[in-house]
N, C-alpha and C positions, 0 to 999 in steps of 0.2 A: 654354405661354407662358413658356418659360425665357429668361433673359437670355443674351446671347452669352458664351461662355467654356467652360471645361471642367467637366463634371458627372460625378458618379458614381452609378450605379444599382446597387441590391442586390436580387437575386432571392431571395425566401423562399418555399419550397413549404409550403403548409398543407394537411393532409389527404393522401389518396392513399396513405398508408402506404408511402412510399418508391418508389411506382411511377410518379410523374409524371416526364415527360421534357421537357426544353426543346429544341425543334427548332431554335431560333435566335431572334435578335432584331436589331433594326435601329433606326437613328436617321434622322430625316428633318426637313428644314426646309420648311414650307409657307409660300408667299408670303402675307402678310396680304391680306385682301380690300381692294379700293379703295373700298368703300362700307360703311356700317354694316350689321350683320347683319339689322336690321329692315327695311332698304330693299326687298329683293326681294319678301318676302311683302306688304309694304305696297303696292308697285307692282302686284302681281298682284290684290290686293283692290280697289284703285282702278280698275284696268282692267275688272274684272268689274262693278264698280258702274257705271262709265261705259257699258259695253255694255248692262247691264240697263236703265239709264235711257234709252238710245237705242232699244232694242227696245220698251220701254214707251211711249215717245213715238210710235212708229210704230203699234203695235198699239192702244193706247188713248190717243190724243192729248189727250183731255180730262182725263186723270188728272194728278195732281201739283199743285204750288203754282202760283199765278198767274205768278210770275216765271219758273218753269221752262216754263210754257206759252208765254209771250211769247218766251223764248229759242228754243223749238222752232219757233214760227211763223216766226221770222227765218231759220232754217236750212232750213225745209221746202222752199221753192221751189228753191234751188240743188241740194239733195240729190235732189229729185224729177227734175230734169233729168239729173243724173248717173246716177240709177237708170234713167231711160229709155234713156240711151245704152248702159248696160250690158245692158239687156234686148235692145236691138237687136243688140248684138254676140253675145249668147247665141243669139238667133234665127238669125243668119247661121251661127253655128258648128254648128247642127243639120244643115246640109247636108254637113258633113264626115263625119258618121256616127260612131256610138258606138265601133265597132271601131277605127277609125283614131285617134280621140281617146284611147281607152284605151291603145293601143299607144304613142302619143306620151307620155302621162302616165307610163306604166310605164318608158319609156326615160329620161325625165328623172329619175324617182325613182332608177333604177339608177345613173345618172351621179352624182347627188347623193351616193349612198352611197360611190361609188368615188373620186371626184375629191378630192384633198387641197387644202388652202389655203382661207383664209377667204373671199377675194373671189370665187373661182369657186363656192364652196359657197353664198354668199349670192345670187349671180346665179341659180344653178340653183334655189335655194329660192324665189326670187321667181317664176321661170317655172313651177315646180310649183304654186305658189299660184294663179297666173293660170289654169292649165289646170283646176285643181279648181274654180275659180269657175264655169267653164262647165258642168261636170258634177260637182257635189259627191258624188253617190252612187258615181261611179267610184272615189273614194278608198277607199270601204269594201271594194271588191274588192281593191285593192292592200294594204290592211291585212290582209285574210284571207290573201292570198298571202305576205305578209312575216312572218307570225307565227313560223314555225320558224326565221327568220333574224334574230330580234331581237338576237342576240349575234353578233359584237361590234357596238358602236354606232358612231355618227357623232360625231367630236369637233367641238364648237362652243364657242368662247370659253372654253376651259379646262374645259368639261364634256363629258360623253359622253351622247348621246341615241340611243335605238334608232330605227330607221326606223319601227317600229310606232308609237312615240310621236309622231314628226314627222308621219306621215301622218294619224294620228287627230286631232291638234290642227289641222292645216291643213284637214282635211275639216270639222271643227266650225266653224272660222272661215269657210270658204267657204259652208257652209250658213247661218250666221247672217247673213252679208253678203247672200246671195241672198234670204233671207227678208225682210230689211229692204228690199232693192231692189224686190222684188215688191210689197210693201205700199206703198212710195212711188210706184212706177210705175203702180199700179192706178188712182190718182185721175184721171190724164189719159189713160187708155186705155179702149177698149171691148174687152171680152173676157169670157170666162167667169170666174166667181168661183173663187178658189182653194179647194181643199178644206182642211178642218181636219185636225188631226193625229188619230191614233188615240185612242180613249177610254182612260182610265186603267184598267189591268187589275190583277189580283191579283199578277202577276209584277212589274209596274211598282212596286207598293208594296213588294214584297220587295227589289228592287234598290235602291230609294231608302233603305229601312231599313238595308240592308247598308252603303251608302255613309255614311249618318249615323252608324251605330254605329262604323264604322272611324275617322271623324273624331273622335268622342268618345274613342276608345281612346287617343288621343295624351295625354289628361289623366293617365293612369296608367301609361304606358309609361316605364320608367326610361331607356331609350336612345331619346330622342326623335328624334334625327337619322335613325337607320335606320328607325324607325317611320314618320316623315314620308315618307321615300323610298318605302317599300312602299305607303303610302297613295296617293301620287301615281301611281306607275308600274303598280301592280297593281290597286288597288281603284277609284280615281276614274276613271282613264283607261279601264279596261274598262267601267265603268258608263257613261261618255260614249259609248263604242263602241256599247253596247246602246241608248242613247237615239238615236243617229244611225241605227242600223238600224231602229228603230221609226218614226222620223220620215221617213226618206228612201226606204226600200225599200217602195214602194207598188205594185209591178208584178211580175208573175210572172217575166218575162224578166230583170228586174234582180235579183230574188232568186236565180235560178239562176246568174246571172253571178257573184255573190258565192260561192255554193256551189262552182261550178266552180273559182274561184280558190283557195278553201280546199283542195280536193282536189289541185289542181295544186301548191300549195306543199308539201303533205305528200308528194306523189310526188317532188318535187325533192329534199327533204331525205332521203327514203328512198334515192333514187338516189345521193346524196352518200355515204351510209353504205355502200351496196353497193360504190361505187368505192373507199372506204377499205379494205374487206375484200379486194378484188381486188389493190390496190396494196400492201397490207400496211402502210399508213401511217395514223396517227391513230387506231389501234385501241387498246383496253385489253385486256391479257392477264390472265386470271384463271381459276384452276382448269383450266388446260390449254386454254382456248378464247380466240379473239380476238373481242372484242366491239366492234361498230361504234357510233359515237355522233354522226355528223354533225358539226354545229358546236356541239353541246352539250358540257357538261363531263363528263357521265356517260351511258353507254348507257341507263340507266334513264329519264333525261329524254326521250331520243328515243322510247323505248317508250311513255312516258306520253302524249306528243303524238300519235304515230301511232295509239295505241289509241282515241283520240276520233274519228278520221276514218275509220279502216279499216272499221268496221261500215257506214257510209253507202255507201262505195264498193262493198262486197260486196252490199248491198241493191240498188243500182241495177244492178250487173253481173249478179247472179243472177236477179233477179225482174222486170226490165224487160220489158214486153210491149207491142208495137205495137197500138194500139187501132184500131177501124174508122175509115174516112175521114171526110170533112166531114159535119157535121150541117146542119140547116136553117139557112138564112141564110148559108151559106158558111163558118161557123166550124169550125175543126178541133177535134175532140173527142179526138183521140189524139196519139200521138207524131208529130212532123214528122220530115223527114229529118235535120235538125240534131240533134233530140233522140235519134234512133236512133244517130247517131254518138256521142252522149254516152255511151251504154251501153258502147261499146267503149273509149272513153277511161277510163271508170271501171273497167272490167275490167283494163286495163293498170295503172292506178293501184293497184288492189287487189292485183295480183300483185307489183308493186314494193314496196308497203308491207308485204305479207305476208312477203316474203323479208327485208326489212330488220328487221322485228319478230323474225324467227327469229334473225338475226345479232346482235341486241342481247343475246341470251341473258338477257333479263330474265325471271326466274321469276315475278315479279308479273304480267307481261303474258301469259306462256305459260299459267300455271296458274289465274289468277283473272280478270284483266281481259278478255282477248279471248274465252275460252270463255264467260264470263257474258254478254257482249254478243251473241255469235253464237247462243247458246241462246235468249236473249230474242227476238232477231230471228226465229229459226225458229219459236218458239212463236206469234208473231203471225201466221205463215202457216198454222198448223194443225198437227194431231197428226202427220200424215204427214211434213211437212217437219221437225218437231221430232225425230222418230225418226231420220230420215236424218242430221240435224245431229249428234245424239248419237253415232251410229255413226262418222261422219266424224271427230269430235273424238277419239274413242277410238283410231281408227287413227292419227290425227295424233300422239297421245300416245305410241303405240308407236314411231312413226317418230322422234319427238324423242329417245327413249331410245337409239335406234340411232345417230342422227347426232350428238347432243350428248354421248353418253357418260353413264355413270351418276353420275360424280362431281359434275357441276353440279347435278343434281337430288337425289341422295341426301344431299348435304351439308345439305339443308334439315332432315333428320331429326336432325342432331346438335345437341343442346340445351346442350352444355357448351363449345362453341367455334364460331367461324364466324358467318355472317350471322344465323342463327336465334337463337343465343345473344345476340348484341349487340342484336338487335331486341327480344327479351324484356326485356333489361336496360333498354333505352331506354323501353319502355312502362311499366316499373315506376317509373322516374324521372319520367316524364311524369305518371303518376297522382299521384305525390307532389307534383309542382309544382301540379297542378290542385287537390289537397287544400289547399295553402297559398293558392291564389288562385282559389277556386271560383266567385265571382260575376263578376268582371271579367276574369279571365285576366291575362296579363303584358304584353299589347299586341302590336301588329304587329311582326313580325321581331325580337322580343325573346327568343325561345326559346333561341337559341344562347347568349346572355350569361347567362341564368339557369341553363341546363343545365350548362354547363361550369364555372360558378363555384360552384354550390350543390347540384346534384342528380345529377351523374354518379356512378354507383356505382364503388367501387374496382376491381371486376372488369371494368369497361367502359372503363378509362382509355385504351385504344388508339384508341377512337373517341369522343372527347369534343367534337370540332368539328362537331356536327350542328345544323343550323338549323331542323329541324322534327321532330315526333314520329313521322313515318311512319304516320300514321293520320288519316283524314279527320275523325273526331269529336273526337279529342284536339286536332287542329290548330285547328279553329274554336273550340273551348272555350278553349284557352290563348291564342289571339290576341285573341278578341273576347268571351270570357266566355260565360255562359249565354245572353245575347242573341244571340250568334253562332250557337249551336246552334239557337235558335228560328228565326232567319232562314233558316238552311240547311234546316231541316225545312219551313218555309213555301215556299221556292222549289222544293224537290224535289217536294213534294206538289202544288203548283200546276202544275208542268211536266208530271208524269205524268198528272194528272187531265185536263189539256187534250189532251195527246198521245194518250192512250188513247181519249178521246172522238172526236178527229179520225179516228183509225184506224178506228173503227166506222162513221163516216158518210161518209168520203170514198170516192169510187169508185176502183177499181183504176187506177193510173196513176202518173206521176212524182211528183205531190204526196204521195200516200199513202206512196210509198217514201221520200221525203224525211223525212216525219214519223217513219216507222219507223226510219230510219237515225239520226235525231237522238235518239230514245229509246234505241236500242241504244248510242249513244255516251255517253249519260248513265248507262246501266247500267255501262259501263266506268269512268266517272268515280267511281261509288260503289264498285264492286268493287275496282278497282285502288287506289283511294284508301284503302281499309282497311289497306293494307300499304305505302303510299308517299305521296308528295305528291298533292294533288288540285286545289287552286285557287290557292294563293299563289305562283304564278310567272306572269310576264307572259303567256306563250303559253297556259297552261292557263286563266287567268282570262278572257282574251279569247274563247277557245273556249267556255267555259262561258256567257258572256254571248251569244255568237252562237247557241248552242242555245236559250237562253231566248227570245231575240227571234224566231227563225225558227219556233218552234212557235206563234207568234201572228201569222204573216203574214196580211195581208188575203185573199190567195187561198185560205188554208186556214181561214178563219173559219167555224165551223159555221153561224152565223146568216146568212151571206151565200152559202151553198152554193146556195140556191134562186134567188138573184138575182145570179148571178155576172156577167152582162153589163152590169149597171147600176152597178157600183161605180166611183166616181170615183177614178182612180188618179193623178191629177196631184198635184204637190207644189210648194210655193213654192220649195223648195231644189233642185229638179231639173226644170227647165222642159220637158224633152223626154220625160219618162217616158211620157206618154200615147201616144207614137208610137214607142216604143223598138223599133228594128229591124223595124218593120212587123209585130210579133208581135200575137197575139190579146191581148185584155184580159180574158179569162175568168178568174174567180177560182180555179176548180178545173179540172183536166184532165178 
């Protein structure tokens, strides 16, 4: 907030023993906002309050003060007519078919991302919102597809928003509008009652606790602006994605559509990386090798993302078996022709992702994340499969040495220079930071500012712009304090407890492979996260929430395995789920 005129700045280096280097500096003028700083958050809170009041008036019309009830009764009739018209439109749209509507929605979202200019973008945004109103759950598939492409974002009104953020918020708004419309339209219509949402689970409590703790961490974060941004884009929006998955995905076919989109997105970003290597553009050269990175800033980020999806693709490609034909009543008990094709699609995806993982030259993925996930996946299949997997991994290790050369791997053994040296120095500094902030941590996205200002060791001055401690435990501890570690342990314990139970009771088939692949991906989350980032990036946070939500899918619920054909799969926010694609409504394959 300097006045116009000439100013002088003086740089004084403190500490570092003469080793600090100034890479450069710059001066910028930022246009002052045209509204008070308190106005945007106040508007957001008021909007949430208004939406909550509207939903409360629909769900519990007798609640609230007398004046509010009179106000609601005045609006109820016109809103009911509007809701009825919307329901008629949604019913007619069912004739279009989910596939065509998904293609149209994806095309509009793609155009929104590419087309410049405010007015065209607003028009496409409105069209996208309308399409999602017809099928809110299709938005979840697009979110899963867009995760590895969240950078670069879409400029809007001087700000930049990722397509993941735009699609998540539009899907949430569409679901809320659909919920209200169904409640309003139910009064004047004859039809089956809508099903209630899923019961509160252990993992639901954990996700809510994570979101609440992240909000509270703003109170002690010194850099509140960056903490608030990470709160919004990483924690709250991924938690919202989790809630939408829990509320909207109530059908087996819809669930697999989201998973297919997730695998497709990972395969596409892997193909981008392979294309970079072939063209020799966009790669990072280090230790004599060219490392691919897709649209990420670092090859390690690409490896982190692919490592979460790769085990699932391997599980489906390697262990898919066609089951016997129709059971009594004409219901299919095994893989359909479309599901059989899915195996080959996943096999192709696994091959592309595997090659891209190799070309990232990420040692965390090579030596820790992917081997741990594949060994876990093989162990679930039995001792023979485990033995084969161990032999294959050993042979792959020998092949890596031959293809990648020894420098990239043997440099890990050097503890006085290079990556291992800096990582050890970083962990020492992180432990010192945790010792000074043991209970609350330093807040979301505040590690960088604390580390480079107070904790970087003199011998590690060459890498002092590090935004996280490269360790899952230290990261949660320093961002969210001891409460963050407790929530992390709660979520992981709940996830694996449920996943292992499902793996024991589900019959062999696609759903058991999905559960196994999700658990193997979570093993990658833990193993690779011990030496790198794990959660606090947009794509990684959303994938984590997807895995938490999908291990609780209704089709995979242990208590419903014996009554799979009686489960009500309809949902107020997705009017056509009960007839999705003409598929079966069995809870387990």
